[in-house]
BALOBA-1460 file (C-alpha; in Angstrom, 3 decimals):
// residues 62
<rec num="1" residu="m" x="71.151" y="18.107" z="-168.958"/>
<rec num="2" residu="n" x="71.147" y="21.170" z="-166.708"/>
<rec num="3" residu="r" x="72.138" y="23.374" z="-169.630"/>
<rec num="4" residu="l" x="69.269" y="22.030" z="-171.707"/>
<rec num="5" residu="l" x="66.784" y="22.688" z="-168.899"/>
<rec num="6" residu="a" x="68.191" y="26.171" z="-168.385"/>
<rec num="7" residu="l" x="67.922" y="26.880" z="-172.122"/>
<rec num="8" residu="l" x="64.335" y="25.641" z="-172.245"/>
<rec num="9" residu="l" x="63.434" y="27.696" z="-169.181"/>
<rec num="10" residu="m" x="64.962" y="30.831" z="-170.688"/>
<rec num="11" residu="l" x="63.128" y="30.191" z="-173.955"/>
<rec num="12" residu="h" x="59.845" y="29.711" z="-172.112"/>
<rec num="13" residu="l" x="60.314" y="32.893" z="-170.067"/>
<rec num="14" residu="g" x="61.165" y="34.864" z="-173.204"/>
<rec num="15" residu="v" x="58.070" y="33.650" z="-175.042"/>
<rec num="16" residu="d" x="55.922" y="34.236" z="-171.964"/>
<rec num="17" residu="a" x="57.197" y="37.814" z="-171.659"/>
<rec num="18" residu="r" x="56.425" y="38.479" z="-175.331"/>
<rec num="19" residu="l" x="52.891" y="37.147" z="-174.934"/>
<rec num="20" residu="r" x="52.294" y="39.395" z="-171.940"/>
<rec num="21" residu="v" x="53.317" y="42.434" z="-173.965"/>
<rec num="22" residu="r" x="50.970" y="41.420" z="-176.761"/>
<rec num="23" residu="n" x="48.064" y="40.953" z="-174.359"/>
<rec num="24" residu="e" x="48.394" y="44.520" z="-173.067"/>
<rec num="25" residu="r" x="48.577" y="46.185" z="-176.467"/>
<rec num="26" residu="g" x="44.930" y="47.270" z="-176.582"/>
<rec num="27" residu="s" x="44.834" y="48.614" z="-173.037"/>
<rec num="28" residu="v" x="46.220" y="52.013" z="-174.051"/>
<rec num="29" residu="t" x="43.642" y="52.345" z="-176.814"/>
<rec num="30" residu="t" x="40.847" y="51.384" z="-174.433"/>
<rec num="31" residu="e" x="42.073" y="53.935" z="-171.911"/>
<rec num="32" residu="h" x="42.129" y="56.669" z="-174.560"/>
<rec num="33" residu="v" x="38.595" y="55.794" z="-175.658"/>
<rec num="34" residu="l" x="37.333" y="55.915" z="-172.076"/>
<rec num="35" residu="w" x="38.986" y="59.299" z="-171.495"/>
<rec num="36" residu="a" x="37.482" y="60.613" z="-174.746"/>
<rec num="37" residu="v" x="34.006" y="59.456" z="-173.703"/>
<rec num="38" residu="a" x="34.433" y="61.099" z="-170.287"/>
<rec num="39" residu="v" x="35.576" y="64.385" z="-171.834"/>
<rec num="40" residu="i" x="32.685" y="64.372" z="-174.307"/>
<rec num="41" residu="a" x="30.220" y="63.762" z="-171.468"/>
<rec num="42" residu="i" x="31.681" y="66.601" z="-169.392"/>
<rec num="43" residu="v" x="31.605" y="68.988" z="-172.365"/>
<rec num="44" residu="g" x="27.993" y="67.998" z="-173.034"/>
<rec num="45" residu="i" x="27.030" y="68.787" z="-169.445"/>
<rec num="46" residu="v" x="28.794" y="72.153" z="-169.576"/>
<rec num="47" residu="v" x="27.161" y="73.069" z="-172.896"/>
<rec num="48" residu="a" x="23.712" y="72.120" z="-171.554"/>
<rec num="49" residu="a" x="24.271" y="74.220" z="-168.414"/>
<rec num="50" residu="i" x="25.440" y="77.248" z="-170.416"/>
<rec num="51" residu="k" x="22.546" y="76.890" z="-172.867"/>
<rec num="52" residu="a" x="20.009" y="76.726" z="-170.005"/>
<rec num="53" residu="y" x="21.559" y="79.782" z="-168.349"/>
<rec num="54" residu="v" x="21.582" y="81.811" z="-171.579"/>
<rec num="55" residu="e" x="17.982" y="80.875" z="-172.385"/>
<rec num="56" residu="s" x="16.840" y="81.831" z="-168.897"/>
<rec num="57" residu="q" x="18.637" y="85.161" z="-169.114"/>
<rec num="58" residu="a" x="17.209" y="85.784" z="-172.599"/>
<rec num="59" residu="g" x="13.730" y="85.384" z="-171.157"/>
<rec num="60" residu="n" x="14.444" y="88.281" z="-168.762"/>
<rec num="61" residu="i" x="15.163" y="90.755" z="-171.607"/>
<rec num="62" residu="k" x="12.375" y="93.295" z="-172.044"/>
């Protein structure tokens, strides 16, 4: 009886571990998407700042 319980426990733990791995599969993709959005936002801010600076300096040309 103890062997049967040990076998069932091992089977349950193995299935549980596999389900945990499956549940975390999309987390890497989500992290990459969030990093991409952050980088795009930073680049947009930098481009806007450079554009404003260049336009202000172009207005000073005589």
